[in-house]
Biopython code that builds the backbone (N, CA, C, O; Angstrom):
import numpy as np
from Bio.PDB.StructureBuilder import StructureBuilder

atoms = [
    (1, "MET", "N", (-111.812, -44.770, -22.630)),
    (1, "MET", "CA", (-111.604, -46.053, -21.995)),
    (1, "MET", "C", (-111.973, -46.003, -20.515)),
    (1, "MET", "O", (-112.499, -46.971, -19.966)),
    (2, "LYS", "N", (-111.691, -44.860, -19.869)),
    (2, "LYS", "CA", (-112.017, -44.728, -18.444)),
    (2, "LYS", "C", (-113.521, -44.741, -18.222)),
    (2, "LYS", "O", (-114.004, -45.284, -17.228)),
    (3, "VAL", "N", (-114.263, -44.140, -19.153)),
    (3, "VAL", "CA", (-115.714, -44.093, -19.022)),
    (3, "VAL", "C", (-116.293, -45.505, -19.108)),
    (3, "VAL", "O", (-117.214, -45.853, -18.369)),
    (4, "VAL", "N", (-115.748, -46.310, -20.013)),
    (4, "VAL", "CA", (-116.227, -47.679, -20.169)),
    (4, "VAL", "C", (-115.920, -48.494, -18.909)),
    (4, "VAL", "O", (-116.742, -49.296, -18.466)),
    (5, "SER", "N", (-114.725, -48.281, -18.334)),
    (5, "SER", "CA", (-114.357, -49.038, -17.139)),
    (5, "SER", "C", (-115.213, -48.657, -15.939)),
    (5, "SER", "O", (-115.332, -49.437, -14.993)),
    (6, "ILE", "N", (-115.803, -47.482, -15.963)),
    (6, "ILE", "CA", (-116.684, -47.069, -14.866)),
    (6, "ILE", "C", (-118.122, -47.488, -15.136)),
    (6, "ILE", "O", (-118.809, -47.967, -14.234)),
    (7, "LEU", "N", (-118.585, -47.311, -16.380)),
    (7, "LEU", "CA", (-119.978, -47.591, -16.704)),
    (7, "LEU", "C", (-120.288, -49.086, -16.796)),
    (7, "LEU", "O", (-121.400, -49.500, -16.471)),
    (8, "PHE", "N", (-119.331, -49.896, -17.228)),
    (8, "PHE", "CA", (-119.585, -51.326, -17.383)),
    (8, "PHE", "C", (-119.925, -52.001, -16.048)),
    (8, "PHE", "O", (-120.931, -52.707, -15.976)),
    (9, "PRO", "N", (-119.127, -51.812, -14.989)),
    (9, "PRO", "CA", (-119.525, -52.415, -13.708)),
    (9, "PRO", "C", (-120.831, -51.843, -13.168)),
    (9, "PRO", "O", (-121.611, -52.553, -12.533)),
    (10, "LEU", "N", (-121.065, -50.561, -13.423)),
    (10, "LEU", "CA", (-122.303, -49.935, -12.981)),
    (10, "LEU", "C", (-123.496, -50.563, -13.690)),
    (10, "LEU", "O", (-124.517, -50.837, -13.059)),
    (11, "ALA", "N", (-123.378, -50.793, -14.992)),
    (11, "ALA", "CA", (-124.461, -51.417, -15.754)),
    (11, "ALA", "C", (-124.696, -52.851, -15.284)),
    (11, "ALA", "O", (-125.842, -53.288, -15.185)),
    (12, "LEU", "N", (-123.625, -53.585, -14.993)),
    (12, "LEU", "CA", (-123.783, -54.949, -14.474)),
    (12, "LEU", "C", (-124.513, -54.946, -13.130)),
    (12, "LEU", "O", (-125.355, -55.806, -12.869)),
    (13, "GLY", "N", (-124.187, -53.987, -12.296)),
    (13, "GLY", "CA", (-124.853, -53.887, -11.002)),
    (13, "GLY", "C", (-126.336, -53.587, -11.142)),
    (13, "GLY", "O", (-127.156, -54.160, -10.425)),
    (14, "VAL", "N", (-126.686, -52.693, -12.058)),
    (14, "VAL", "CA", (-128.092, -52.353, -12.285)),
    (14, "VAL", "C", (-128.844, -53.564, -12.814)),
    (14, "VAL", "O", (-129.971, -53.828, -12.396)),
    (15, "LEU", "N", (-128.228, -54.299, -13.726)),
    (15, "LEU", "CA", (-128.879, -55.500, -14.251)),
    (15, "LEU", "C", (-129.083, -56.550, -13.162)),
    (15, "LEU", "O", (-130.121, -57.210, -13.110)),
    (16, "ALA", "N", (-128.097, -56.695, -12.305)),
    (16, "ALA", "CA", (-128.221, -57.676, -11.227)),
    (16, "ALA", "C", (-129.334, -57.287, -10.261)),
    (16, "ALA", "O", (-130.098, -58.141, -9.812)),
    (17, "LEU", "N", (-129.422, -56.013, -9.946)),
    (17, "LEU", "CA", (-130.462, -55.561, -9.019)),
    (17, "LEU", "C", (-131.852, -55.635, -9.641)),
    (17, "LEU", "O", (-132.826, -55.921, -8.945)),
    (18, "SER", "N", (-131.951, -55.383, -10.934)),
    (18, "SER", "CA", (-133.264, -55.406, -11.567)),
    (18, "SER", "C", (-133.793, -56.831, -11.705)),
    (18, "SER", "O", (-135.002, -57.036, -11.819)),
    (19, "SER", "N", (-132.889, -57.823, -11.696)),
    (19, "SER", "CA", (-133.352, -59.199, -11.828)),
    (19, "SER", "C", (-133.906, -59.741, -10.518)),
    (19, "SER", "O", (-134.599, -60.759, -10.521)),
    (20, "LEU", "N", (-133.618, -59.091, -9.410)),
    (20, "LEU", "CA", (-134.124, -59.543, -8.120)),
    (20, "LEU", "C", (-135.589, -59.171, -7.981)),
    (20, "LEU", "O", (-135.998, -58.079, -8.374)),
    (21, "GLU", "N", (-136.385, -60.083, -7.418)),
    (21, "GLU", "CA", (-137.789, -59.791, -7.180)),
    (21, "GLU", "C", (-137.978, -59.455, -5.711)),
    (21, "GLU", "O", (-137.354, -60.052, -4.834)),
    (22, "ALA", "N", (-138.838, -58.502, -5.461)),
    (22, "ALA", "CA", (-139.118, -58.127, -4.080)),
    (22, "ALA", "C", (-139.906, -59.242, -3.415)),
    (22, "ALA", "O", (-140.796, -59.834, -4.025)),
    (23, "GLN", "N", (-139.578, -59.521, -2.176)),
    (23, "GLN", "CA", (-140.289, -60.557, -1.448)),
    (23, "GLN", "C", (-141.433, -59.936, -0.667)),
    (23, "GLN", "O", (-141.246, -58.982, 0.089)),
    (24, "SER", "N", (-142.609, -60.488, -0.862)),
    (24, "SER", "CA", (-143.742, -60.001, -0.095)),
    (24, "SER", "C", (-143.935, -60.914, 1.102)),
    (24, "SER", "O", (-143.758, -62.127, 0.990)),
    (25, "PRO", "N", (-144.291, -60.354, 2.234)),
    (25, "PRO", "CA", (-144.470, -61.197, 3.417)),
    (25, "PRO", "C", (-145.671, -62.128, 3.240)),
    (25, "PRO", "O", (-146.684, -61.759, 2.645)),
    (26, "THR", "N", (-145.532, -63.322, 3.762)),
    (26, "THR", "CA", (-146.645, -64.266, 3.671)),
    (26, "THR", "C", (-147.741, -63.831, 4.637)),
    (26, "THR", "O", (-147.462, -63.417, 5.762)),
    (27, "PRO", "N", (-148.973, -63.927, 4.192)),
    (27, "PRO", "CA", (-150.061, -63.497, 5.078)),
    (27, "PRO", "C", (-150.192, -64.454, 6.270)),
    (27, "PRO", "O", (-150.005, -65.664, 6.146)),
    (28, "ILE", "N", (-150.513, -63.879, 7.402)),
    (28, "ILE", "CA", (-150.689, -64.647, 8.630)),
    (28, "ILE", "C", (-152.175, -64.732, 8.920)),
    (28, "ILE", "O", (-152.850, -63.714, 9.072)),
    (29, "GLU", "N", (-152.677, -65.950, 8.996)),
    (29, "GLU", "CA", (-154.086, -66.138, 9.298)),
    (29, "GLU", "C", (-154.231, -66.399, 10.785)),
    (29, "GLU", "O", (-153.588, -67.290, 11.339)),
    (30, "MET", "N", (-155.081, -65.614, 11.423)),
    (30, "MET", "CA", (-155.302, -65.772, 12.855)),
    (30, "MET", "C", (-156.774, -66.075, 13.085)),
    (30, "MET", "O", (-157.649, -65.517, 12.424)),
    (31, "GLN", "N", (-157.027, -66.953, 14.015)),
    (31, "GLN", "CA", (-158.392, -67.306, 14.356)),
    (31, "GLN", "C", (-158.950, -66.258, 15.318)),
    (31, "GLN", "O", (-158.279, -65.845, 16.265)),
    (32, "ALA", "N", (-160.164, -65.846, 15.065)),
    (32, "ALA", "CA", (-160.793, -64.842, 15.907)),
    (32, "ALA", "C", (-161.100, -65.433, 17.277)),
    (32, "ALA", "O", (-161.470, -66.600, 17.399)),
    (33, "ILE", "N", (-160.939, -64.610, 18.294)),
    (33, "ILE", "CA", (-161.239, -65.044, 19.654)),
    (33, "ILE", "C", (-162.670, -64.627, 19.980)),
    (33, "ILE", "O", (-163.012, -63.444, 19.979)),
    (34, "VAL", "N", (-163.477, -65.614, 20.254)),
    (34, "VAL", "CA", (-164.873, -65.368, 20.591)),
    (34, "VAL", "C", (-164.995, -65.482, 22.101)),
    (34, "VAL", "O", (-164.514, -66.454, 22.684)),
    (35, "PRO", "N", (-165.632, -64.506, 22.749)),
    (35, "PRO", "CA", (-165.779, -64.600, 24.203)),
    (35, "PRO", "C", (-166.490, -65.886, 24.596)),
    (35, "PRO", "O", (-167.518, -66.241, 24.019)),
    (36, "GLY", "N", (-165.940, -66.573, 25.570)),
    (36, "GLY", "CA", (-166.535, -67.794, 26.067)),
    (36, "GLY", "C", (-166.004, -69.043, 25.383)),
    (36, "GLY", "O", (-166.300, -70.156, 25.817)),
    (37, "SER", "N", (-165.230, -68.878, 24.326)),
    (37, "SER", "CA", (-164.717, -70.054, 23.623)),
    (37, "SER", "C", (-163.381, -70.521, 24.172)),
    (37, "SER", "O", (-162.920, -71.615, 23.847)),
    (38, "MET", "N", (-162.774, -69.717, 24.980)),
    (38, "MET", "CA", (-161.470, -70.067, 25.546)),
    (38, "MET", "C", (-161.681, -70.989, 26.741)),
    (38, "MET", "O", (-162.515, -70.719, 27.605)),
    (39, "THR", "N", (-160.923, -72.072, 26.781)),
    (39, "THR", "CA", (-160.991, -72.963, 27.936)),
    (39, "THR", "C", (-159.863, -72.591, 28.882)),
    (39, "THR", "O", (-158.733, -72.386, 28.440)),
    (40, "PRO", "N", (-160.144, -72.500, 30.166)),
    (40, "PRO", "CA", (-159.084, -72.123, 31.102)),
    (40, "PRO", "C", (-158.051, -73.241, 31.211)),
    (40, "PRO", "O", (-158.390, -74.424, 31.213)),
    (41, "THR", "N", (-156.778, -72.836, 31.301)),
    (41, "THR", "CA", (-155.710, -73.811, 31.453)),
    (41, "THR", "C", (-155.557, -74.154, 32.925)),
    (41, "THR", "O", (-155.685, -73.274, 33.776)),
    (42, "PRO", "N", (-155.288, -75.406, 33.242)),
    (42, "PRO", "CA", (-155.134, -75.777, 34.655)),
    (42, "PRO", "C", (-153.867, -75.158, 35.232)),
    (42, "PRO", "O", (-152.876, -74.962, 34.529)),
    (43, "ALA", "N", (-153.921, -74.859, 36.508)),
    (43, "ALA", "CA", (-152.771, -74.273, 37.187)),
    (43, "ALA", "C", (-151.674, -75.320, 37.308)),
    (43, "ALA", "O", (-151.962, -76.495, 37.534)),
    (44, "PRO", "N", (-150.408, -74.904, 37.160)),
    (44, "PRO", "CA", (-149.321, -75.877, 37.291)),
    (44, "PRO", "C", (-149.238, -76.407, 38.716)),
    (44, "PRO", "O", (-149.488, -75.686, 39.682)),
    (45, "ALA", "N", (-148.887, -77.670, 38.824)),
    (45, "ALA", "CA", (-148.780, -78.303, 40.134)),
    (45, "ALA", "C", (-147.521, -77.838, 40.842)),
    (45, "ALA", "O", (-146.490, -77.614, 40.210)),
    (46, "THR", "N", (-147.607, -77.695, 42.138)),
    (46, "THR", "CA", (-146.437, -77.296, 42.915)),
    (46, "THR", "C", (-145.598, -78.520, 43.241)),
    (46, "THR", "O", (-146.108, -79.641, 43.238)),
    (47, "ALA", "N", (-144.338, -78.320, 43.518)),
    (47, "ALA", "CA", (-143.425, -79.428, 43.791)),
    (47, "ALA", "C", (-143.748, -80.102, 45.127)),
    (47, "ALA", "O", (-143.513, -81.298, 45.293)),
    (48, "ALA", "N", (-144.277, -79.346, 46.059)),
    (48, "ALA", "CA", (-144.506, -79.905, 47.390)),
    (48, "ALA", "C", (-145.667, -80.889, 47.395)),
    (48, "ALA", "O", (-145.595, -81.917, 48.068)),
    (49, "GLY", "N", (-146.723, -80.598, 46.667)),
    (49, "GLY", "CA", (-147.889, -81.455, 46.731)),
    (49, "GLY", "C", (-148.205, -82.139, 45.427)),
    (49, "GLY", "O", (-149.353, -82.529, 45.213)),
    (50, "ALA", "N", (-147.255, -82.300, 44.559)),
    (50, "ALA", "CA", (-147.522, -82.845, 43.235)),
    (50, "ALA", "C", (-147.271, -84.339, 43.168)),
    (50, "ALA", "O", (-146.896, -84.851, 42.113)),
    (51, "GLY", "N", (-147.463, -85.038, 44.247)),
    (51, "GLY", "CA", (-147.282, -86.474, 44.238)),
    (51, "GLY", "C", (-145.826, -86.899, 44.288)),
    (51, "GLY", "O", (-145.491, -87.997, 43.842)),
    (52, "VAL", "N", (-144.960, -86.061, 44.817)),
    (52, "VAL", "CA", (-143.549, -86.403, 44.935)),
    (52, "VAL", "C", (-143.379, -87.216, 46.214)),
    (52, "VAL", "O", (-143.726, -86.764, 47.305)),
    (53, "SER", "N", (-142.845, -88.412, 46.062)),
    (53, "SER", "CA", (-142.695, -89.271, 47.231)),
    (53, "SER", "C", (-141.466, -88.853, 48.040)),
    (53, "SER", "O", (-140.618, -88.095, 47.570)),
    (54, "THR", "N", (-141.395, -89.367, 49.260)),
    (54, "THR", "CA", (-140.270, -89.013, 50.128)),
    (54, "THR", "C", (-138.968, -89.603, 49.611)),
    (54, "THR", "O", (-137.903, -89.020, 49.815)),
    (55, "THR", "N", (-139.037, -90.752, 48.946)),
    (55, "THR", "CA", (-137.800, -91.323, 48.398)),
    (55, "THR", "C", (-137.265, -90.457, 47.261)),
    (55, "THR", "O", (-136.053, -90.303, 47.107)),
    (56, "ASP", "N", (-138.179, -89.892, 46.463)),
    (56, "ASP", "CA", (-137.745, -88.979, 45.409)),
    (56, "ASP", "C", (-137.108, -87.733, 46.004)),
    (56, "ASP", "O", (-136.096, -87.237, 45.507)),
    (57, "MET", "N", (-137.713, -87.237, 47.072)),
    (57, "MET", "CA", (-137.167, -86.045, 47.727)),
    (57, "MET", "C", (-135.788, -86.340, 48.315)),
    (57, "MET", "O", (-134.886, -85.505, 48.243)),
    (58, "GLN", "N", (-135.628, -87.537, 48.898)),
    (58, "GLN", "CA", (-134.339, -87.910, 49.460)),
    (58, "GLN", "C", (-133.284, -88.028, 48.363)),
    (58, "GLN", "O", (-132.140, -87.609, 48.539)),
    (59, "LYS", "N", (-133.678, -88.596, 47.242)),
    (59, "LYS", "CA", (-132.749, -88.711, 46.120)),
    (59, "LYS", "C", (-132.351, -87.332, 45.610)),
    (59, "LYS", "O", (-131.186, -87.095, 45.292)),
    (60, "LEU", "N", (-133.314, -86.432, 45.534)),
    (60, "LEU", "CA", (-133.030, -85.065, 45.100)),
    (60, "LEU", "C", (-132.085, -84.361, 46.064)),
    (60, "LEU", "O", (-131.152, -83.676, 45.644)),
    (61, "MET", "N", (-132.334, -84.534, 47.358)),
    (61, "MET", "CA", (-131.471, -83.914, 48.369)),
    (61, "MET", "C", (-130.056, -84.472, 48.276)),
    (61, "MET", "O", (-129.084, -83.726, 48.392)),
    (62, "GLN", "N", (-129.938, -85.787, 48.068)),
    (62, "GLN", "CA", (-128.620, -86.405, 47.936)),
    (62, "GLN", "C", (-127.911, -85.865, 46.695)),
    (62, "GLN", "O", (-126.710, -85.596, 46.728)),
    (63, "LEU", "N", (-128.652, -85.709, 45.608)),
    (63, "LEU", "CA", (-128.075, -85.170, 44.383)),
    (63, "LEU", "C", (-127.590, -83.740, 44.588)),
    (63, "LEU", "O", (-126.515, -83.368, 44.117)),
    (64, "VAL", "N", (-128.382, -82.947, 45.288)),
    (64, "VAL", "CA", (-127.999, -81.560, 45.559)),
    (64, "VAL", "C", (-126.749, -81.514, 46.434)),
    (64, "VAL", "O", (-125.858, -80.697, 46.200)),
    (65, "GLN", "N", (-126.678, -82.379, 47.432)),
    (65, "GLN", "CA", (-125.497, -82.411, 48.305)),
    (65, "GLN", "C", (-124.255, -82.847, 47.532)),
    (65, "GLN", "O", (-123.168, -82.317, 47.761)),
    (66, "GLU", "N", (-124.403, -83.805, 46.622)),
    (66, "GLU", "CA", (-123.276, -84.220, 45.795)),
    (66, "GLU", "C", (-122.817, -83.079, 44.889)),
    (66, "GLU", "O", (-121.620, -82.867, 44.695)),
    (67, "MET", "N", (-123.779, -82.356, 44.342)),
    (67, "MET", "CA", (-123.441, -81.214, 43.485)),
    (67, "MET", "C", (-122.711, -80.139, 44.284)),
    (67, "MET", "O", (-121.753, -79.542, 43.793)),
    (68, "GLN", "N", (-123.155, -79.893, 45.502)),
    (68, "GLN", "CA", (-122.486, -78.906, 46.351)),
    (68, "GLN", "C", (-121.059, -79.332, 46.656)),
    (68, "GLN", "O", (-120.147, -78.506, 46.635)),
    (69, "ALA", "N", (-120.860, -80.608, 46.937)),
    (69, "ALA", "CA", (-119.516, -81.110, 47.223)),
    (69, "ALA", "C", (-118.622, -80.970, 45.996)),
    (69, "ALA", "O", (-117.457, -80.591, 46.112)),
    (70, "THR", "N", (-119.166, -81.275, 44.825)),
    (70, "THR", "CA", (-118.399, -81.127, 43.583)),
    (70, "THR", "C", (-118.050, -79.665, 43.342)),
    (70, "THR", "O", (-116.930, -79.345, 42.944)),
    (71, "ASN", "N", (-119.004, -78.787, 43.581)),
    (71, "ASN", "CA", (-118.753, -77.351, 43.401)),
    (71, "ASN", "C", (-117.687, -76.852, 44.370)),
    (71, "ASN", "O", (-116.827, -76.059, 43.987)),
    (72, "ASP", "N", (-117.737, -77.306, 45.618)),
    (72, "ASP", "CA", (-116.731, -76.901, 46.597)),
    (72, "ASP", "C", (-115.338, -77.361, 46.173)),
    (72, "ASP", "O", (-114.370, -76.609, 46.287)),
    (73, "ALA", "N", (-115.240, -78.598, 45.683)),
    (73, "ALA", "CA", (-113.945, -79.105, 45.222)),
    (73, "ALA", "C", (-113.438, -78.297, 44.031)),
    (73, "ALA", "O", (-112.248, -77.996, 43.941)),
    (74, "THR", "N", (-114.333, -77.952, 43.131)),
    (74, "THR", "CA", (-113.950, -77.159, 41.965)),
    (74, "THR", "C", (-113.472, -75.776, 42.393)),
    (74, "THR", "O", (-112.485, -75.266, 41.862)),
    (75, "LEU", "N", (-114.168, -75.170, 43.349)),
    (75, "LEU", "CA", (-113.762, -73.847, 43.832)),
    (75, "LEU", "C", (-112.385, -73.889, 44.486)),
    (75, "LEU", "O", (-111.588, -72.967, 44.313)),
    (76, "LYS", "N", (-112.097, -74.967, 45.243)),
    (76, "LYS", "CA", (-110.778, -75.093, 45.872)),
    (76, "LYS", "C", (-109.692, -75.230, 44.814)),
    (76, "LYS", "O", (-108.620, -74.638, 44.947)),
    (77, "LYS", "N", (-109.958, -76.001, 43.769)),
    (77, "LYS", "CA", (-108.984, -76.151, 42.684)),
    (77, "LYS", "C", (-108.748, -74.820, 41.977)),
    (77, "LYS", "O", (-107.611, -74.475, 41.654)),
    (78, "GLN", "N", (-109.817, -74.081, 41.741)),
    (78, "GLN", "CA", (-109.696, -72.791, 41.070)),
    (78, "GLN", "C", (-108.924, -71.804, 41.931)),
    (78, "GLN", "O", (-108.124, -71.023, 41.415)),
    (79, "GLU", "N", (-109.157, -71.832, 43.236)),
    (79, "GLU", "CA", (-108.429, -70.941, 44.142)),
    (79, "GLU", "C", (-106.943, -71.272, 44.128)),
    (79, "GLU", "O", (-106.109, -70.367, 44.108)),
    (80, "ALA", "N", (-106.604, -72.557, 44.138)),
    (80, "ALA", "CA", (-105.198, -72.963, 44.071)),
    (80, "ALA", "C", (-104.570, -72.528, 42.751)),
    (80, "ALA", "O", (-103.422, -72.086, 42.723)),
    (81, "ALA", "N", (-105.315, -72.650, 41.671)),
    (81, "ALA", "CA", (-104.798, -72.236, 40.365)),
    (81, "ALA", "C", (-104.574, -70.728, 40.334)),
    (81, "ALA", "O", (-103.585, -70.259, 39.772)),
    (82, "LEU", "N", (-105.491, -69.965, 40.937)),
    (82, "LEU", "CA", (-105.319, -68.507, 40.981)),
    (82, "LEU", "C", (-104.094, -68.113, 41.794)),
    (82, "LEU", "O", (-103.368, -67.193, 41.418)),
    (83, "GLN", "N", (-103.863, -68.799, 42.899)),
    (83, "GLN", "CA", (-102.676, -68.502, 43.701)),
    (83, "GLN", "C", (-101.399, -68.806, 42.916)),
    (83, "GLN", "O", (-100.429, -68.053, 42.989)),
    (84, "THR", "N", (-101.403, -69.904, 42.172)),
    (84, "THR", "CA", (-100.250, -70.251, 41.340)),
    (84, "THR", "C", (-100.031, -69.190, 40.271)),
    (84, "THR", "O", (-98.899, -68.784, 40.009)),
    (85, "LEU", "N", (-101.123, -68.746, 39.656)),
    (85, "LEU", "CA", (-101.004, -67.712, 38.624)),
    (85, "LEU", "C", (-100.496, -66.394, 39.206)),
    (85, "LEU", "O", (-99.706, -65.696, 38.570)),
    (86, "ASP", "N", (-100.948, -66.052, 40.415)),
    (86, "ASP", "CA", (-100.453, -64.842, 41.065)),
    (86, "ASP", "C", (-98.957, -64.941, 41.320)),
    (86, "ASP", "O", (-98.219, -63.980, 41.103)),
    (87, "ALA", "N", (-98.511, -66.101, 41.780)),
    (87, "ALA", "CA", (-97.077, -66.289, 42.031)),
    (87, "ALA", "C", (-96.289, -66.190, 40.732)),
    (87, "ALA", "O", (-95.209, -65.600, 40.707)),
    (88, "LEU", "N", (-96.816, -66.758, 39.659)),
    (88, "LEU", "CA", (-96.134, -66.671, 38.360)),
    (88, "LEU", "C", (-96.081, -65.225, 37.857)),
    (88, "LEU", "O", (-95.079, -64.795, 37.285)),
    (89, "GLN", "N", (-97.161, -64.489, 38.076)),
    (89, "GLN", "CA", (-97.190, -63.096, 37.640)),
    (89, "GLN", "C", (-96.170, -62.269, 38.417)),
    (89, "GLN", "O", (-95.485, -61.429, 37.833)),
    (90, "LYS", "N", (-96.063, -62.494, 39.722)),
    (90, "LYS", "CA", (-95.065, -61.772, 40.528)),
    (90, "LYS", "C", (-93.656, -62.122, 40.069)),
    (90, "LYS", "O", (-92.790, -61.251, 39.984)),
    (91, "ALA", "N", (-93.430, -63.395, 39.776)),
    (91, "ALA", "CA", (-92.109, -63.809, 39.298)),
    (91, "ALA", "C", (-91.789, -63.166, 37.954)),
    (91, "ALA", "O", (-90.652, -62.759, 37.716)),
    (92, "ALA", "N", (-92.775, -63.073, 37.080)),
    (92, "ALA", "CA", (-92.563, -62.441, 35.775)),
    (92, "ALA", "C", (-92.245, -60.964, 35.925)),
    (92, "ALA", "O", (-91.393, -60.431, 35.214)),
    (93, "GLU", "N", (-92.935, -60.297, 36.858)),
    (93, "GLU", "CA", (-92.656, -58.880, 37.089)),
    (93, "GLU", "C", (-91.241, -58.679, 37.636)),
    (93, "GLU", "O", (-90.557, -57.725, 37.264)),
    (94, "GLU", "N", (-90.805, -59.584, 38.523)),
    (94, "GLU", "CA", (-89.455, -59.495, 39.061)),
    (94, "GLU", "C", (-88.426, -59.704, 37.959)),
    (94, "GLU", "O", (-87.400, -59.024, 37.926)),
    (95, "ILE", "N", (-88.697, -60.642, 37.058)),
    (95, "ILE", "CA", (-87.770, -60.882, 35.952)),
    (95, "ILE", "C", (-87.689, -59.648, 35.067)),
    (95, "ILE", "O", (-86.605, -59.298, 34.599)),
    (96, "LYS", "N", (-88.821, -58.978, 34.828)),
    (96, "LYS", "CA", (-88.818, -57.760, 34.016)),
    (96, "LYS", "C", (-87.983, -56.678, 34.703)),
    (96, "LYS", "O", (-87.206, -55.980, 34.053)),
    (97, "ILE", "N", (-88.146, -56.547, 36.000)),
    (97, "ILE", "CA", (-87.394, -55.515, 36.733)),
    (97, "ILE", "C", (-85.896, -55.808, 36.668)),
    (97, "ILE", "O", (-85.097, -54.911, 36.399)),
    (98, "PHE", "N", (-85.517, -57.058, 36.914)),
    (98, "PHE", "CA", (-84.091, -57.430, 36.883)),
    (98, "PHE", "C", (-83.505, -57.335, 35.488)),
    (98, "PHE", "O", (-82.325, -57.018, 35.338)),
    (99, "SER", "N", (-84.310, -57.604, 34.455)),
    (99, "SER", "CA", (-83.778, -57.536, 33.089)),
    (99, "SER", "C", (-83.551, -56.083, 32.669)),
    (99, "SER", "O", (-82.688, -55.821, 31.830)),
    (100, "LYS", "N", (-84.293, -55.143, 33.225)),
    (100, "LYS", "CA", (-84.101, -53.732, 32.893)),
    (100, "LYS", "C", (-82.857, -53.181, 33.580)),
    (100, "LYS", "O", (-82.224, -52.264, 33.058)),
    (101, "ARG", "N", (-82.499, -53.717, 34.726)),
    (101, "ARG", "CA", (-81.328, -53.233, 35.471)),
    (101, "ARG", "C", (-80.025, -53.646, 34.792)),
    (101, "ARG", "O", (-79.076, -52.865, 34.730)),
    (102, "GLY", "N", (-79.986, -54.855, 34.293)),
    (102, "GLY", "CA", (-78.723, -55.409, 33.818)),
    (102, "GLY", "C", (-78.585, -55.269, 32.368)),
    (102, "GLY", "O", (-77.574, -55.685, 31.801)),
]
sb = StructureBuilder()
sb.init_structure("model")
sb.init_model(0)
sb.init_chain("A")
sb.init_seg("    ")
for serial, (resi, resn, name, xyz) in enumerate(atoms, 1):
    if name == "N":
        sb.init_residue(resn, " ", resi, " ")
    sb.init_atom(name, np.array(xyz, "f"), 0.0, 1.0, " ", f" {name:<3s}", serial, name[0])
structure = sb.get_structure()
């Protein structure tokens, strides 16, 4: 009975594996590069001379300044939260010390 309980799952596993078909990779067709057939790509335009008007630049500068102000406010809030967490951690440590004494 023990042999059957070992061989039966083994036979099922072999049957399951034999039913699987191996996957062959799909062939990749590539076009040959012939010298002289490549067209040069144009160079990307720079931000300074790419037709950006002064009003667009002013809007961008205003947006950057607003983002900086938002970031500064966020940093101040995070600093206040860290100070609160430090105070809570010190209080928790004091409670642990006092609870061990009494």
